Every structure is written in C-alpha cells, then in structure tokens.
N, C-alpha and C positions, 0 to 999 in steps of 0.2 A: 020253400019248404026244405029243400036239400040243405041249404045253408043253416037253417034252424036245427036240423038233426045233427049236423057237424058241430054246431055250437053247443048243443046239449051234451053230446058225447064228450067233447073237450072239457066242459065244466064238470062232468061226472068224474073224469079221470083226475082232474085237479082236486076235487073234493075227496076222492079216495086216498090220494097221496098225502093230502094235508091232514086228514083225521085218522089215518091208519098207522101212523108211525109209532115207535116204541114210546111207552109212557116213562116218565122219570122214576116211577116207583117200581119198575121192573128191574129184577136183579140180573146183572151181567155176570156170566160165568168167568171166573179166573182160575186157570189151571194151577195146581200146587207147584211151588218152586222145586226145581230139580235138585236132588242131593247127589253127593259124590262119594266115591271111595278111592283109595290110593293103593296101587300095586307097585311094589318096588323090590329090588334085590340085586344080587351080584350076577355078572355074566362071565363065566370062566371057560377056558378051552386050553388044549395042550398045544401051544405054539412052539414049544422048544422040547424036543424029545431027549435032549442031553441032560436034563435035570428031572427031578422026581416031584415036580409040583405043577399045578395048573396056573396059567397066566390069565390076566384080564383079557377079555375080548377087545378087539380094536375099537378105539374111540370112534363114534359115529355109526356103529352097527345099529341098524334099525330094529326096533321092537314094535310090533303092531298088535293091537287087541281089538276084538269085536264082541258086540253084545247084540242079541236079538232084541229089537226095540219093543216087541210085544211083552217081553219080560218086565218092562218098566211100567206097564199099564195095569192098574188094579182091576178093571173090568173091561177086558179087551172085546172089541166088536168082532164076532166071527166073520171070517173071510176078508177082513180089512188087511191090506198089504202094509204092515208096519215097517218092514225093511230091517236093515242091519246098521248099527252105529259103529263107526271105525275110529279108533284113536291110535296115535303113534308117538313114539319118542325115540331117542337114541341113547346109546351107551356113552357115559362120560369118560373122562381121562382116568378115573379110578376103577373103571369096570362096573360101575353101578348104573342102574336105570330107575326111573320113577315115572309112573303114568297115572294120570287122574282120569277116572271113568265115571259115567253116570251110574247111579245106584238107586235102588228103591228101598221100601220098607221090608220087602221080602228078599230072601236069598236069590241071587241070580248068578248064572254062569258067565264068566268072561273067558273067551278063548284067546290065548296069547300065541302069536306066530313070530318066533325069532327068525329074522331074515338070514338067508345063507350069505356067506362071505368067503372070499378067496384070500389065502395068506401063504407067504413063503415060509413054511414050517422048517425050523432048524432041525436037521437030522444028525449032524456031526460037527464037532468043533475040535480044532487042533489041540491035542492033549498037552503040548508043551507051551504054546503061546496063548492058548485060549482064543477068545473072540476079541483080540486086541489088534492094534496095528501090526501087521506082519503075520498075524495068526490067520488061519484059514477056517472056513466053515462051509458046510454043504447044506443047501436047502432044497426043498421040493414043494412044488405048488400043490396045495391041498384046498379042496372046497369043503368048508365046515358047514354042516347041516344039523339042525336040531328039530325034533318033532314039536307038535303043538303042546301047550300046557293049558289045562282048564282049571281056573281058579273061581271059587265061590265067594262073592262079596255081598255086603249089605251096606246101607248108607253109613257114612262117617267112620268107616273102619279102614285100617291099614293092613294089607296082606303082604307077607314076605314070600316071594317066589323066586328062588335062585334058579338060574338057567346054566346048564353045563353042556357044551357042545361035545 
C-alpha cells in the first residue's frame, strides 16, 4: 500500500510537470532595446601660469559619469533597488573626451565626475632663454580638482559639456 501511494504521488508530479508548461501561444516579454546619448567636450586647465591661456588636461585624465537606473524605467516598481549605472572614459591627446551613456525617451540627469589629478604647474620661465635647453623654469605641485557637472540627456542626442579645472 505504501509503495502504491509513492507511485501515485510520483505519477502526479510527472503529470503536473508535463502538462503545466508554457504553451507555444503564450507571448514572451522582450524588453525594449536600450538607446544611448553621447556627452563630449574639451577639458582645460591652467598648467602654465606664464602664459594667458588654458592648456589641455593631461591625456588619460579619467572622466566618470553616473545615472540612476530608475530614470531609465518607464514604470518603476516602488521600492525596487535599481542602483546606479557608471560609465567612464579618458581625456585624449587633444584634450577632448567622449562618453556614451544609456538614455531613455524622457530627459534624464547624468552626473559627471572629473577625476582629480596632480601636475607640476609651470610658475616661472627664464625670461632670456625661455623654456629651452639652458633655460630655467620653476614648477610647483598642484592638485587639480573640479566639481561635478550635471547634464540632461535624452536618447540619440549629443551634448557638449566642456570641463575647466
């Protein structure tokens, strides 16, 4: 009798799993494809105090951007921890940066964090020989810092956001 009950239970489970699967006519949800926006610009700073112009930030200076992921969701679920999406790029040899971020159909805020960097800023150059062989110059160690930038983007748009330390 005990074996019969086990056999009936086992057959019941097999029956449930066999006939309770998804039907072929049921629609499977496919989330919409993510779209992007581009933020780009120049990164300038005063690396040489002996002239009256700004120079390009050093190549490789990191630029980080963040988006609250909930801003990309059309109908967010209350209380769900969507998190933050982080993107990064670096300044190229021409002092430019370009970063591609996720974007939606509505305006969203992107927070840009220019990374701090250390540079030997030129503060004096020999007035006779200049900064040539035999000329002298004086530098000082400077930590360049820049505050955050907030840029509003929407899908398929290019935003120009120049950064000046």
